[in-house]
N, C-alpha and C positions, 0 to 999 in steps of 0.2 A: 555268453553262453559257455557253460562248463564243458570240458573236453568229456565225451562220453565215448565208452567202448562200443564199436559199430561192428557186428558179424556182415561181412562183406562177400557177396557171392560170385562177383567179378572177380577175383584174384587168380582163381584158376586159368584167366586167360588173359593174366597181366602182361605176361610173355608174347602173346599174340597180337596184343595192342601194341607193346614198344617195337615189334619188329613190322608192324604196320605202317607204324609212323615212320621207321627209320626205311624203310623201302620205298614210300613217297615224299622223304624230306628235299630231296632235290628237287622235285616238280612243285613242292609247296613254296619253298624259297623263290624258288621264279615266278610263280603265282603274285605272291608277297612283293615282289620287288617291280614285277610289272605295275602293278594297281599304285606303287608307292612314285614311279613316275609317269603313271595316270594323273593322280590327284585332284579329283574332278570335284565340283561343287556339289552339294544336297540337290537332290534329284535333279543332277545330270549325271550321273556314276554310269554313263551308258558302256564304256569299254570296261570300267573295272567289274559291274555286274555281268558285263559278257563274260571275261577270261571267268571270275569266280565259279557261272552257270557252266560254262564251257568244261571246267576241271571237275565237276560233279558230272555230267553227263558222261565224260570220259570214263568214270567208274561207276557206271550203270545204274545213277538215278534219272529219273523223269523229271524232266524242268518243264515247269510252266509260269509263262511269264506274257502279258503283265498281269498283276495281281488287280484288277478292279480298276482300272486305267492311271496305274502307276509306272511308266514304263521301266522303272530300272530297278523295281522289287522281282523277286520270283520266288517261287516254291517249288524246292526239288526233294522228292520223293524215292525212297527205297523200301521196298516190300509190301506186305498186305497185313490185314488182322489189327489186332489191338494187342498191346499198349499203342500208343502214339507217341513216341518220344523226340521232340523238336531242339534244334540249335540254332541261335540269333547269330547273324552274319552281317558286320556292318562296312562299309567302304569308302564312306563320304571322307572330304579332305575338309581345310580350314585355310579362312583366306591370309595372306601373307605371313605364311609359315613354310614356304620354299627356300630354295637355297638363296635367291634374291629377294630382297624386298618386294613385294607386290603379287608374288607367284602363289600360286596353290601350295597345299603342302599336307604330311599328314601328321599335324600336329598332335594328335591324339592316338595314334598308330592304328587307325582301322585297317592299314594297310594288314598287319598284323593279325586285326581279330578275325576277321571276313576269311582270312585262310585259315587260320587256326580250326575255326568253328566248322568249314568244311571239311577239311582231314577228318575231323574228328567223326563228323557222319560218315563220310569213306569206312573208316578203320571200323565203326562201331558195325555199319550194314555188313562189312564184311564177316565180320565174328558171328552178327545174328543169321546169315547165310550160311555158315559153315555148319552152325548148331541146328539148322534147320527148325529154326521156332517161328510163331507167328510174331507178326508186329512190323511196326513200320517206322523208319528214321526219317523225319524232315527237319531239312534247313531252310530257313528263313533268310532270303534275300531281303535286307532291309535297310533300305536307303533312308539318307538326310536323319539320321541320328543327330547331329551337331544343330540342325534346325529344330530340332525335337517335334520332327512332324512325323518321320517315316512309321513308328509301330502305330501312333495312335490314329493315324489314316488307314493304315493295314486292318487293326482292331476296328476301326469303326465298318470298314467292309467285310469282316466276318472271317479275317485271315486266321483267327488264332483258336476259334470254334474246335471243339471236339479232340483237343489235347489231351494226353492224359502227364506230360510233365515236359517242362522247359530247363536247358541248360543254357549258361552266358560266361562270358569271361571277358577280362580288358586287360589291355597293356598296363604295367603300373610300374612302378620302383618298389614295390616289395609284395610278397607272392601268399597269400590269405583266402581264406574264404569270407566274401561279401555279404552277411548273414543282414545285413540292414540296406536299405535303399539308400534314394537320396531323397529332395524337397519335392513336395507338391510344387505346381509352377502353374501361372497361367501366363501365357505369353497375348500382349492385346497391344491393340494401335489406336488412338484416339485422334480423328482426324477433325480439324477445324474448319469451315467456310465463312471468310468473310467478304469484304469489300475493298476493291482495290480503289486508290485516288492518288494524287499528287504530295508525296510526303511532306513537301514544304508549300508549295502552293496553295494546296486545299487538305489537309489531314483530317478533318473535320467530317469531309464527304464519304473516308475509307473506315471499314469495322477489319482491324488488325487481329488474322487469324494466330499469326506468330504470339501477340499479346495473349490470346487467348492460352496458347500451348503454354508461354513462360508463367503464365497465373496459375494453370494446374499446375505446375512443376513446383513453383514453390509452395502452394497448400500443399503438396503431397510430400515435400521436404518439412513442412511444420508437423504431417502427420506421422513422421517416422520416431518424432520424440514420443509417440503415444502408441506404439505396439508392442508387440511383445519380442525380445530381445531375440528372439531366431528367427524373426521375420528379416525377408531382403526381400527390398522394393529397388531397381534400379533400371535407369531410362537413358535412352538418346532421342533426341530431335532428327527425325529422318527426312523431315521437310520443313523449313523455315523461311521461304520467301527467295525471290533471286535477285533484288539490287535494295539497297538504303534508300531510294529514294521515290519506291512504291510501295504502298501498302499493302502487306504480304497477306491476298486473301482464299491461301493455301498453307496448313501447316499439319505436322504430324508428330506426336510421340509414339513411342515404341517402348513398354514397359515389360519387364519380368516382373512378375510377383510369388514369391515363393513363400512356403510356411511349411509346417509338419504335417499338415493333411488336409486332404481336400476342404473340410469345415473352415480351417484357419483362414485358408487362401481365397474360399470364397465369399468370407465377412472383409478382407483385407479388399478385395475388388470392388464389395460393396462401396466401403470409404472412398477408395480412387474414385471411381464413378463418380460419387459428390462434391470433388475436387472437379472433374471435368466439367460437370453440369453446371457448378457455381461460376465457375471460370467463363465459361461460355454466356451466361446471363451477365455477368459483368460487364462483356467486350460488344454484347447484342451480334455474336455469333452464332453458326447453327454445328452441331458437334455429333460425330456417332461414333462408336466402338467398334472394331474388328477383332474378332475371338481367333489369333493364329492358330494355340494349339492349348491343351490342357494338358498337364501331367499331375496321375495321381501318386499318392504314395505306395509303396511297395507292401504289399501282404505278406511276411515273413512268414518261411517256413523253416523250421526245427529239422525236421525230420531230413529235409532235403541237405540244409546244412552240414549236419551232423555227417552225412554220408560224404559231402565233398571233404569235411576237415579228415576224415579216416582214410580217402583214396590223396589226399594231396601226403599225409604224412607217410603214405607206404612209397609214393612216386617219387618223394623229393623235390627240393627245388631245381632252377636249372643247373646242371655242370659247367661250372665257368674254368677257364684256362688263363694263366698268366695272359695269354696274348688278346683274350677277349678284357682284359682288364686294363692291358694297356690302350687296347683300342679305345675304349671308352674316355679317356685323358681327350678326345677330341672335340668333346661334348663342354662348351663352356660352363655350363652352369651346373653341369654332375661334378659327382664326389667317384662314388663306388658301387658297385652292384651289390644289393642285398644278396646275402648267401645260405640265409636260413627261411623257414616258414615264421611269419607273424602268426599271433593271435587271428582266431576272427574278429574281423569287424562288426560289433553290434548296434553302433549308433550310427544313426541317420547322418547321413551328407550335407553338406549346405546347397551344393550344385545339384541337379536335374537330371535325370534320362528318361527317354521314352519306354527301357526296356522295363522299367516298374509298372508300366499299365499291362502288362503283359501276365503278371502275378494275377490279375483280377479274373482270367480265364483258365490257368492251371497254376499248379506248382511251381515256384522259379527256383531254382539254383544257383548262384552267381559264385565266380572265383576271381581273382587277379594274378596275375605271374608277373614276377619280376622281370623285365624286359628293357628298361632303361635304367642307367644310375641316378642312385639317391641323390634328389636336389636338383633334376632336370625340371626345367621348367615345363608344365603342360601349355599347348596350345601355341606354342613358340617354335620358332625353326630350329631350336636345340632339339626339340622332342622330335622333331622329323625327321631330324640328323640321325639323332639315338638307336631310331626302330627301325635302321637298316646295316645296323652294325648286326655282327655276327653274334654278341650277346643275347641281341633283341630276337633273334632268328631261333637262337636255343630256346629261350621264353615260349617263343610261340609253338614251337614245338611238344616242348613240355606241357603247355595249354591244351593240346591236341590231345595227349596221350589220358589227361586227365578228364576231358569231355568225354573222350569214347570211352574210358574204363567206367566214368558215368553213367553213358547211356546203358552200355553192358548191363552194369548193377541193376539199372531200373527196368531193364528186360527180365532179367532173372530173379529177381525179389519183389516177388508179388505182396507181400506183406509190410513192406518199404514202403512202395508206391501206394496202397491203402493208405497208411499212417498221412503219406505227402497230401494225399487226395482231402484227408479229413483234416489236416493243418489249415487248407486253403479256404476251407470253407467260411 
């Protein structure tokens, strides 16, 4: 994406946005640290959701929970009328990313992510109220991003209908506009059912579900030679029997199938299903497929990306001190913080995020902000350690500044919003 000059109507309010973020910075850091302490698994983020919803309610938002049988999801709203500008907040943790092995921790920085989005909503709402303009700020509490469930289920329940634009961000090692999304993906479980028998005394009486699972994965391994290079198929055996001397009558494979778009993933899934069907036939077992979640590719939105690029350049990256850099040395895999703003990321990533599904409902604009040192391993306890450092908090506050200013821009700049909505069609 070539850099373009974008006329910004929110810049006269930059000082007010900055002062709003600064005034709430201590409270926001306390929220982020509390969520880091909770470190709750996907779909069980009860305390984290409560803390974030309470933060928003204390500053004038009306919080509705749950969203259609999702107890850790919420919708917080401020204002009335249109446009309706939404921000996405996440707060789930990851296994084995805590201070000690086996503990949960924020190995992806969602303690920062949810807090900055909530803070941005509060600050943008304050500017909107001061201007006396019509419009609504919505902050969505989105559980289970790490399981790639939350926004998929929320979308299925109509949570994102009626939005005019959506803003999102993610902690990272670089500060940039994320103009492209990730991979489309299916999360699939293949369950096989056979018949038990004594594995030594009478194996011919049994039908091994584990054999069916292993044969499926062997076939998928051969399939990998005959798919496009961008495709990814990865798997775990989530169930495979209980004892070697009993022919297993139950087994399960869990696959992630990734590709550039839904069309490619649908074709890959068709071929993986053939592998499972053939393995079940060969082993005389029964099988079924359970679809856990489906992620779509992002609909890119150049007007949103251009706006966020201009705002990032105007606001600048997080300002770090020598003390921040010294503190970062406590992260074994980290090196040093990125200090500038990288060019927009325009190539789709290999990983997947359920935020891409939201782009099918409204224009989506995303940024990343440097919150961890370069080289920090994601989904690892090094990352969970890094997102609690002062440099991470500064990155979180910078993200809130940019997102709040982006929301104000969308409220004030009707031509920009029209272009963004046209690009999302």
